[in-house]
DRENTOR-779398 format. One record per residue (C-alpha): residue in three letters; y, z, x. Coordinates in steps of 0.2 Angstrom, whole numbers, plus 5000, padded with zeros to 4 digits. Example, Ala and Ser with C-alpha at 12.3 -4.5 7.8 and 13.67 -1.06 7.14 Angstrom:
! residues 2
ALA497850395062
SER499550365068
***
This chain:
! residues 231
UNK549350145395
UNK548250295403
UNK546550265407
UNK545450425409
UNK544150405423
UNK542750535425
UNK542250555443
UNK540950695442
UNK539250645446
UNK538150595430
UNK537050755431
UNK538650855430
UNK539450765415
UNK539550835398
UNK538050775386
UNK538850655373
UNK538150695355
UNK537350555343
UNK538650505331
UNK538250575314
UNK538650405307
UNK537050345316
UNK535950495316
UNK535850535298
UNK535350355292
UNK534050355305
UNK533550545301
UNK533450495282
UNK532350335285
UNK531150445295
UNK531050565281
UNK530750435268
UNK529450355279
UNK528550515281
UNK528550555263
UNK527950375260
UNK526450405271
UNK526050575264
UNK526050515246
UNK525050365250
UNK523850475259
UNK523650585244
UNK523450445232
UNK522250365242
UNK521150505246
UNK521250575228
UNK520750415220
UNK519350395233
UNK518750565228
UNK518850525210
UNK517750365212
UNK516550455222
UNK516350585209
UNK516150445195
UNK514950345207
UNK513950515209
UNK513850535189
UNK513350345186
UNK511950365200
UNK511350525190
UNK511450445174
UNK510350285181
UNK509250425189
UNK509050505172
UNK508650335162
UNK507350275174
UNK505850365164
UNK506550285148
UNK506750115156
UNK504950135161
UNK504350185144
UNK505150055134
UNK504449915148
UNK502649985144
UNK503149975125
UNK503649805127
UNK501949755137
UNK501049845122
UNK502049755109
UNK501649565118
UNK499849625118
UNK499849675100
UNK500649505096
UNK499349405106
UNK497849495098
UNK498749475079
UNK498849295084
UNK497049285090
UNK496449365076
UNK497549265062
UNK496749095071
UNK495049175070
UNK495149205052
UNK495949045048
UNK494448955058
UNK493049055052
UNK491948975038
UNK491249095024
UNK489449015024
UNK488949145010
UNK490349064998
UNK489948895004
UNK488048915001
UNK488448974985
UNK489448814981
UNK488148704989
UNK486848794977
UNK487948764962
UNK487848574965
UNK485948574966
UNK485548664952
UNK486748574941
UNK485548454934
UNK485548484915
UNK483748534916
UNK483348394926
UNK484148264916
UNK485248224929
UNK484448244945
UNK483148374952
UNK483448414970
UNK482048514982
UNK482748574998
UNK481448565013
UNK482648605026
UNK484448665030
UNK485448675047
UNK487148735051
UNK487648695069
UNK489248735077
UNK490348595084
UNK489748535102
UNK491648495107
UNK492648655100
UNK494248685108
UNK494648505111
UNK496048405101
UNK494748285094
UNK493448425090
UNK492448415075
UNK492048555063
UNK490348625059
UNK488948505055
UNK487948555039
UNK486248445037
UNK484948465025
UNK483348375021
UNK482348365003
UNK481848274989
UNK482648214974
UNK481248214961
UNK481248084947
UNK480048004934
UNK480947834934
UNK482147764947
UNK482247904960
UNK483547824970
UNK484647804955
UNK484448004953
UNK484848024970
UNK486447924969
UNK487048034955
UNK486748194966
UNK487548114981
UNK489248074971
UNK489148254963
UNK489048324980
UNK490648224987
UNK491648274971
UNK491148464972
UNK492148614978
UNK490848634991
UNK491248464999
UNK493148424995
UNK494148575003
UNK493248585020
UNK492148415023
UNK492848255030
UNK491248165033
UNK489548125025
UNK488348005030
UNK487847855019
UNK486347895006
UNK484747845015
UNK482847885012
UNK481347805003
UNK480347824988
UNK478847924989
UNK477347964978
UNK476848154977
UNK475048184976
UNK475048374970
UNK474648324952
UNK476448394947
UNK477748294938
UNK478948194942
UNK477648124953
UNK479048014961
UNK480448074973
UNK481847984984
UNK481948075002
UNK483448165007
UNK484148165023
UNK486048205023
UNK487248275037
UNK489048325033
UNK490348365046
UNK491748485042
UNK493548475047
UNK494148565063
UNK494648735057
UNK495548765075
UNK496648625073
UNK497248675055
UNK497548855062
UNK498648795074
UNK499648685064
UNK501348765057
UNK501348795038
UNK502048675028
UNK503948695021
UNK503848715004
UNK504948574996
UNK506648634989
UNK506948664971
UNK507848544961
UNK508948614948
UNK509148514932
UNK511048484928
UNK511448484909
UNK512448354902
***
């Protein structure tokens, strides 16, 4: 067996080439890594550019809609203001007393005397006062008070009781009032020479129901209709 020994110095020896079996796989790996890096960079920066473009478009859209959003917010504030005003107007409308109508109803009772055969009422004073505790839960309504005389030839108290009962049973009192003081007064003799010569003094006060409380109550739900089933 022969062994070759190269006795030349290292700087004079011939350079040995890298075997192709080693060089080609390494070169192929480097090329694949380089291509992968280029593809990843292209993909990364192209997606970033697209995302930045979309972000710019969205910002432009948001900026263009700011005026509309402010206008919409102002419309909603106006709507809330109008709803509040509408609610207040409805409450006022429900709580108001149409005194022209109520006075007409009251006068209808006082003159419904059958030409004096039932009673004959003469008014001396009439007063309407607003409730002193308006706005509270236990608030009363307006106070309606009047003074006068119930004229009669015979029993003046009996005639006054008829008037008192007619007043309580009238459309003037029933829908709106909740209290009326008990009949009180005295018989007086009139000295004016006219007839009837006797009268019962009238001093009545009535309290209305609180319209504010009624206005705040929810409307009653109608009863469900019943359908009759035929046999």
